[in-house]
N, C-alpha and C positions, 0 to 999 in steps of 0.2 A: 439373553438380552433382557434388560430391565428399563422401563421408562417411568418417569414420575410425571403425573398429570394432575393439573388443577381440577378439582371436582366441579362439575356443572350440576347443581342440584336438580335441574329440570331434565337432565339426561337419565332415562330409566336404568340404563346399564350402570352408570355411576352411582345412582341412588341405591340400587340393589347391592352393589359391591360394598358401599359404605355401611349399610345396615348389616350385611353379613359379616364383614370384618370387625365392626364394633361389637356385635353379638359374640363373635369368637373371642374377642378380648375380654368382654364382660364375664364369660364363662371360665376364663383362666383364673387361677388363684390370685394373680397380681391385679386382676380387674374386678375382684369381688366374688368370683366363683358362681355367679348366677346369671342365667340368660336375661337378656333385656325383656322387660314386660311387653306384652303385645301392644298396649296403648302407646308405649314409647316408639316401637317399630312403626306403628301406624302414623304417627305425627312428627317424628324426628326430622325428616327431610323438609317438610313444609315449614317447620319452625326454624330450622337452620337457614333456609332460603329467605325467610322473612327478616333476617338480621344481617345488615350490611357489615357487621363487625365479626362475622363468623365465616371462615373459609377452610377448605380441606384440600389435601392432596392424597392421591392413591398411587402406590407402586404397582405397576402391571408387569408381570412376567410374560414373555412372548408366547409361551405355550400353556402356562398354568393359570393365567388370569390375574385377578387382584390378589396380591400377597402382603401388602402393607398399607397403612392408613395413618394420617396425622390430621387431627382436627384442631384448629386454631381459633381462639376467642380473644378479640382485642378488648383491652381495658384502657385505663388512663392513669398515668403517673402524675400526681399533683406536684411532686418534688421537681420533676423535669418539665411539666406542662406539655407532655407529649404522650402519644399512645404507647401501650405496652402490649406485646403479643404473648398470650399464654398458650403454650402447647398443651392443650387439654387432654387429648388422647393420642398416644403413639402406640400402634399395634403392628406387629409383624407376625404373620402366620407361622405356626409350628413348622419346622423343616426348612424355614428360610431365615431363621435367626442366626446371627453371627456372620452375616454376609454383607454387612454395612448398609443394609436397606434403611434402617432407622437413621443412619447418618445422612443418607441421600434425602430422606423425607424432611429431616430437620433443616438441611441446607436449602431445600425448596421453600420451606416456611420462613427461614431467615431472610431469604432474598425478597420474598413477598412483603415481609414485615419492614424491611429497609425501604422498599418502594412506597409503603404506606406511612413512612415517617416514624416508625416505632423506635423507641429509645433502647429497648431490651426485649429479650425473650425470657419467659419464666416457665417453669414446670414444677410439678410435684412428683416425687418418686418415693415408693415405700423403702424404708431403711433396709429391709430384707431382700430387696430386688437387686442383688449385686451385679448381674449382667447389665441391667439398665443403668445403674449408677456408673459403672465403668464406661458404658457407651456415652453417657452425658459428659463425664469428665473428659473423655477423648475428644468430644466436640468442643470443649472449652467451658462448659458450665461448671459452677462451683456453688456450694451452699451459701445462702444469702446471710450477710451480717453487716451491720453498720459499724459497730465498735466490738472488736474481738472480746473485750472484757464483759460485754453484755450477752455474748453467746450467739448462736445461729438462730435465724428465724424458724418458726414452726408453723406448719399449716394446720389450722383448726377449722372445725365446722360446727354449725348449729342448725339442725334440720327444722324446717318449717312445715 
């Protein structure tokens, strides 16, 4: 049995599970291959809780505890004049992948985003992460483009 639960950042069990799952994801090659820094672990929950535009869900297995996580960060679409929900982290523990846990987490995030008036969900995925790409396509995501002649959008970064 599996249950999807909204994270209460003030709940110590939720907080510990979120940090542990996110660290597990960070250490995976698809998450960068390195553990979260100690400073991040120490401040992440309080920083998330301080932002009303951040929310999370955890998938709990009845006997094995926390097995999946999704962190959502709300932004804003100037073209639609409405909020946008970015699915910032989606992680499912090894041994539980391929069981539609990610689909259930995304569905919970989508429902919350609808309640908050979001116009769309966004996410980024590595081009080499075929299992995740297939899961997102199955849910209904597709690469973003405005004009097919201009190509698909790319996700870039500039570190500060």
